N, C-alpha and C positions, 0 to 999 in steps of 0.2 A: 651345736642348735640353736639352744634353748642359755639363757642366763635372770634367774629370777634373781630376786632381792625382796624381805619383807624387812618393810615398814613399820611394819603395826601388826599385834599378833593376839592381843587381847578381843573378845568380847566385853559391848555396853559400854562396857570402861575404860580407861588407861589403870596401869598399877604401877610401880616403882619402877618399875622390869620391861613393862611391854605399852609400849601403848598401843588405843584401835585401828581396827584392820585395814592397811592399805601395802602392795601389792609392784614394786618395778618388773616389768619384767623385758628384757630386750631378745634379741635376736639376730642371726647372724648376718642378715642380708643387708642393713645397714647400720645405722649410727642410731637410727629414732631407736624409743624409748615408749611401754606404753603402762600407765599406770590403772589398775582393779584395784576400783575402791579408794575412799578420802576423807581417813578419819579425822580426827579437827586434830589442828601441829602435823598432818603429815609435810608442810614444808618445815616445820624446822627439822624431823628424822632426813631431808633431803638435804642437811648443810654439811652432812655425816657423810654421804657416799659421794661417790667423781659425779654421777648424771646432773643432768643442767637442764631447769625450762625450756631452755632453746630445743632441745631436740628429743623433746615429750611432744611425739605425735599425737596421741591420743589418752581422753578417758575411758574407761569401761568402770559403771555404778551398777551393783549386781540391786541394790532396792535402796526404799528413800532413808532406811535409818539413822538417825543419828552420827552411828557410829561407824559408817561408813559415807557419808557426806560432806560433816559437816567440816573438814578442813578443807570446803575445794575454795568460797568463796577467799578464807587470806591466799590462798593455794594461786587460784586465776588474780588477783590484785599485785600479787608482791612478781609474778610471770612480766604482769604489763609495768611496772617500775621495774623490772629488769631491762626494759624495751624490746621487749618479745613483740614482734613483726607480723610471724608463720600466721598462719589460722591454727584453731585447734577445735579436733575432731573428739564431742563428746557423745558416749553412747550409755543415755541414759535414761528413767522411764521420765515422761511429759512432765506429772510433778516435782521432778528436780530441773527442775528447766524453770519452770515457774516461780519457784523459792529462788532460787539465783536470779532472776529478774527482778525480782521483789524486794533483795537486796543491795542488789545496784542498784534500783532504785530508791532506794529508803536510806543507800547507808553511801549516795552520790561517788558511786562506782564507773569508773569509766575503761573500758577494755583500749588496750594499743591494738591489737588485736579482737580479727573477727572466732568467730564460737560455732561452730556446724554441728550442730543438733542433731542425734539416730533418736527415735527411740526408738525406744527398746519395749517388746512387748513380745517376752513368749520362744515360739524355737521359731528363729528368722536368720541370715548376712547380715549382719552390722556393719562389713565394711571389706573390701579388698582391693588388695591391689595387687599388683606381679611380684610374685610368690610366698603373698602373704594373705591367709583367710582369714574371717573372726565369724564367728556362730555368735547366740543364743538360745540357753533353751530351759523351759519353764523350768522350774521349782519349787515346793511346797514351802509357803512361812506366812505369819500373818497379812504378811505385807506380799503383794507381790513380788519376787522375785527370782533370777536369774544364774544360768554360770555362762561362763562366756570357753569355747572352743579356738585357741588359737591354735591354726595347722600352718605349718612354712611347707617350702616345698622351695631346691636349688636344683635348681639343675649345670650341671657346671661336664669342662670335657677332661677325659684325660689321655693323655695317648698307647697307644698299642705298641708300647713297647719289643714282642716277641716281635712283631708283626714289620717294624725298622729293622731291627738286628738281623729280622733273615733276609731287610734288603740288603743289609750292606749297609746301612748306616749308622754312624760309631753318636754314642753319645755326643752334644755338643749346641752349635750355633743354633743347627738346623733345627735339631728339636723345640727347640722353643717359639721357634718362626711354623711347623707347621700344628705344636699344643696352642698360638694364638688366633691357628686360623689360614696361612698367609701360605701357600704352593711354596714350594722349595724346588732351585732346580740343583742335581749337584753337577760335578765334577766333566763328567762326562753328557753332560749335556738330558739329560732322563729329570722331568719332570712328577713329582711326588705330591696328590693333592690333598690337601691338611683331611679333606674328608675322608679317606680313603688309611688317614693310620689315626684315626680319634674315634675314641665310643664316650658315647654320651652316656655320662651318668647323674641319677637325681634321686638328688638324697628330703627324705619326707623324714617330718616329726610334727607330733600334735601334741599339748599340755590341756588340760583342762580344769580351770579355777571354776568353784563355785562360792556361791551367794548363802546364803542360812540356806539351809532348807533342813525338811522332821526327815525325808526320803531317798538316802541313797543313790536308789532304783531307777530314781528317772533321767537318773544319768549314764542307762544303758546303754543308746543310743552313740551319745554324746564322746565316750569312752570305746565306743568304739574303731581301736587304731592306732587309740593314746600312748604314748610311754609314759605320762605323768597323769596324775590323779591330786588334787590339791583342794582339799573340804575342809571347812570347819568341823571340828571335836566338842563343842559346847564344854560336853558333860562325857563324867561314864554312865553305862546302863545306870550302873547303884543311881545315882544320878540324877536320872532320865527319871528313869522309875517314882522320885518321890514328888522332883519338881511340874510332872503332869507332863499336861500335851499342851497346854497352854502358848507357854516361849517359844514354842515349833523349832526347837534344833533338831540335828542330830546328838546321837552318841558313841562315841570312842568306836565301839564293838561293832554298831551299823555301819557306819561309814568303812571299819577291815573288812569287817564281813560280804559285805557286796565290791569292795575291792581285791577284794579273793575269787568272787565271783565272776568279775567283769574283769579278770585273765591283766588287771594294770598289771604291769612290773614294778612300779617303782608310788609309791606313794608319800605325799607331805600332809600331816596337818598342822593344821592354826586355830586361830580365836578361840581362842580358850579361856573360860572363867576364869574371873577371879581369886577365885576357890583353888585354882590347884598353881596357883606363882610359888612357889615355896620347892625342894628340891625332892620332899612328901609328895605333893602333888602330881609333879610331872612323871614319879616312880611310877605312882599307881598308874595315869592314862597308858606310859608305856608298855606297862607289863596288860595291860591289857589289847594294849591292840596286836601287840605278839604274839598273841592265844589268839587270836584270829584272823593273821595275815603276816604271813611269810616271807614276802616280795622285800623292796628295797623300802626300808621306811625312815619318817625321819620327821622329828617336831621343832617346829619350826621355831626360831628364838629371833625378837627382833634384832633385823641388821645382819641375819641368816643369807648366806647366797650358795644359792646352786648353779652346779649347770648343767646340763638333760645335752648330751654329747652324738654325735651323728647314730651312732651303733647301740642309742638305745639306752643307754646310763645316765644315773643319774649320782652325782657326786658335790658334796659342799665343799666349799671354795676356802680354803684359809681368811683370813679376817685379813 
C-alpha cells in the first residue's frame, strides 16, 4: 500500500553519512509520490533514487525549521529547469510560503509551474483525492509543528470462484470478462451478470509521519487504525534529561512507550542527533527502543526503503 524512502535522517545538521530530514512516500494508487519535509540538499539525494520531480504530487512541511525546509528553493528551481509544468501542492505553514516568495523575489527565480499552497495549522484535512486522504495533527515543538497521516483506500473486485465453479463455468476467458465487469453469455444462452460473481474488496492502510515533537501522546488520535508510525527520536532518554526541555524533542524511550501504548504494530525511528552517528551510538538507540517496544522496529538510515503491505506488515526493501 505504501513505499517509503528516507532521503535524510539526521537532526539539526547533516553528518558524513546522514543528510537532514526528508522522506519520500509512494502509494499503490498511481505513480504520484509525496515529499515530507525538504532539508538542505534533498534535491541531490533524489539523484540517487528512481523518483522524479515530474511525478512529485506535493510537498508536506511539518514546521519552519531549516533542517526541514532549506532544500525547498533549490528543489523547486531544479524542477522548473527540468521543464516541470504540472502544478505542485505545497502543504506548509504560512511562514514557509512567505519565505519562499521572498526567496523568489530576491534571487530572480521564476517557476514554470504553479504552486498550490495549503496553509497548515493544527488538526485539519489538508488534501483529499480518490483513494487518498491526508490530514495534519498538531504537535508540541518550539515552533508550531504537525504530523501528517496518509490514509489509503483501494477498492477492487475479485471473482467469487466458488460461485463460478458451482455454475459450471471453468476458468478461462469468461472469468476475465466478468472480472472486468462485463456480463457474459454461455453457449446454452445463459447470461451471467458480472455483479453476481464479483465481490468488492477494499484495502485500507494508514501511515503517520511526525514532525518534531516532544509529546508523542498527541498522536493518539492520528494513530488509531494506523499500521505504521514514523517519528523523530532525537535523543536517548538520558541525554534528553541532560539537554533539558529547550530543544522540545522526543526521546527514544518516550516514542517507543507511546507506540506500545497506542498499539501501532510498526515503528520507524528517524531524525537522530549527530552524536549517535556511529555504530555504538545507534546500538544505544536500538537497545533503548527495544526495551520499551516489542513491535516491528526499524532505525532509518539514508536511502533505506520500506514497504507497508496490504496485510499491515512493514519490510525493508533491498537496496
